[in-house]
C-alpha positions as CSV (number, residue, x, y, z in Angstrom):
1,M,361.1,168.7,-28.8
2,T,357.7,167.0,-28.7
3,D,355.9,166.1,-31.9
4,I,352.5,167.9,-31.6
5,S,350.7,165.4,-33.8
6,I,351.8,162.5,-31.6
7,A,350.8,164.3,-28.4
8,K,347.4,165.1,-29.7
9,A,346.9,161.5,-30.8
10,H,347.2,160.4,-27.1
11,D,344.8,163.1,-25.8
12,K,341.5,161.5,-24.6
13,S,338.3,163.1,-23.3
14,W,335.2,161.9,-21.5
15,Y,332.1,162.1,-23.7
16,A,328.6,162.2,-22.3
17,V,326.4,159.5,-23.7
18,C,323.1,159.6,-21.9
19,P,321.5,160.0,-18.4
20,K,322.1,156.8,-16.3
21,T,318.3,156.3,-16.2
22,E,318.4,155.4,-19.9
23,L,320.7,152.4,-19.3
24,L,319.0,149.0,-19.6
25,K,319.6,146.8,-16.7
26,D,321.5,143.6,-17.7
27,A,321.4,144.6,-21.3
28,G,323.2,146.8,-23.8
29,V,322.6,150.1,-25.4
30,C,324.5,151.6,-28.4
31,A,325.9,155.1,-28.7
32,L,327.6,156.9,-31.6
33,L,330.6,158.8,-30.4
34,K,333.1,160.5,-32.8
35,Q,331.8,158.3,-35.7
36,Q,332.4,155.2,-33.6
37,Q,329.6,152.9,-32.3
38,I,330.1,151.9,-28.7
39,A,328.1,149.2,-26.9
40,I,327.5,150.0,-23.2
41,F,326.4,147.3,-20.8
42,H,325.0,147.7,-17.3
43,L,325.3,144.7,-15.0
44,E,322.9,145.5,-12.3
45,R,323.7,142.8,-9.7
46,Q,327.5,143.6,-9.9
47,Q,326.8,147.4,-10.2
48,Q,329.3,147.5,-13.1
49,L,329.4,149.3,-16.5
50,F,331.3,148.1,-19.5
51,A,331.9,149.7,-22.9
52,V,333.2,147.9,-26.0
53,S,333.1,148.4,-29.7
54,N,329.7,147.6,-31.2
55,Y,331.5,145.9,-34.2
56,D,331.5,142.1,-34.2
57,P,334.8,141.3,-36.0
58,I,333.7,137.7,-36.8
59,G,330.2,138.5,-38.1
60,K,331.4,141.8,-39.5
61,A,328.4,143.7,-38.3
62,M,327.4,146.4,-35.7
63,V,325.5,144.1,-33.4
64,I,327.4,143.6,-30.1
65,Y,325.0,145.7,-28.1
66,R,322.2,143.1,-28.9
67,G,324.3,140.2,-27.6
68,I,323.5,138.0,-24.6
69,L,325.2,138.9,-21.3
70,G,326.6,136.1,-19.2
71,S,329.6,134.9,-17.4
72,V,332.3,132.3,-17.8
73,N,334.3,131.4,-14.7
74,D,332.8,134.5,-13.0
75,E,334.1,136.8,-15.8
76,P,331.4,138.9,-17.5
77,V,331.0,138.2,-21.2
78,I,328.9,139.2,-24.1
79,A,327.9,136.6,-26.6
80,S,327.6,137.9,-30.2
81,P,324.0,137.6,-31.5
82,L,325.3,136.3,-34.8
83,Y,327.7,133.4,-34.3
84,K,327.6,133.3,-30.4
85,Q,331.3,133.9,-29.8
86,Q,331.8,135.2,-26.3
87,F,333.9,138.3,-25.7
88,A,335.2,139.2,-22.2
89,L,333.8,142.6,-21.2
90,T,336.9,143.4,-19.1
91,D,339.4,143.3,-21.9
92,G,337.5,142.5,-25.1
93,R,339.2,139.2,-25.9
94,C,337.3,136.5,-27.7
95,L,337.1,133.3,-25.6
96,Q,336.8,131.0,-28.7
97,Q,339.2,132.7,-31.1
98,D,342.5,134.1,-29.8
99,D,342.9,136.3,-32.9
100,M,339.7,138.3,-32.4
101,Q,339.1,141.1,-29.9
102,L,336.7,143.9,-29.2
103,Q,338.1,147.4,-28.4
104,T,337.3,148.4,-24.8
105,F,336.6,151.8,-23.4
106,D,336.6,153.3,-19.9
107,V,333.1,154.2,-18.8
108,R,331.8,156.0,-15.8
109,I,328.8,157.7,-14.3
110,E,329.4,161.4,-13.5
111,N,326.6,163.7,-12.3
112,D,324.1,161.1,-13.3
113,M,325.4,161.0,-16.8
114,V,327.1,158.0,-18.5
115,E,330.4,159.0,-19.9
116,V,332.9,157.1,-22.2
117,L,336.6,157.9,-22.5
118,L,337.7,158.3,-26.1
């Protein structure tokens, strides 16, 4: 017998955020989905999208979407605008502090709409 509450906890859905034309090239935008702030980054040259939690666990503020995009060893990162720690956009880990991490989300463009999996 399956516990229904556990099964529902694992259900995920794609949520429309905005038309892809509203993405900022090589910058972040912030979206509120299910009472959670998500920072979405569009890396134009690589034609990649990344979605992470907008909450900076070190600065304790909702500011990640305002961070500075860059790369470290060819890995895309976002530097927090507060204390400049760098977080890998692929998996959310902090490059300077092993005990800090951003939550990451799957993101896609479907029918010209940006969608995030929650």
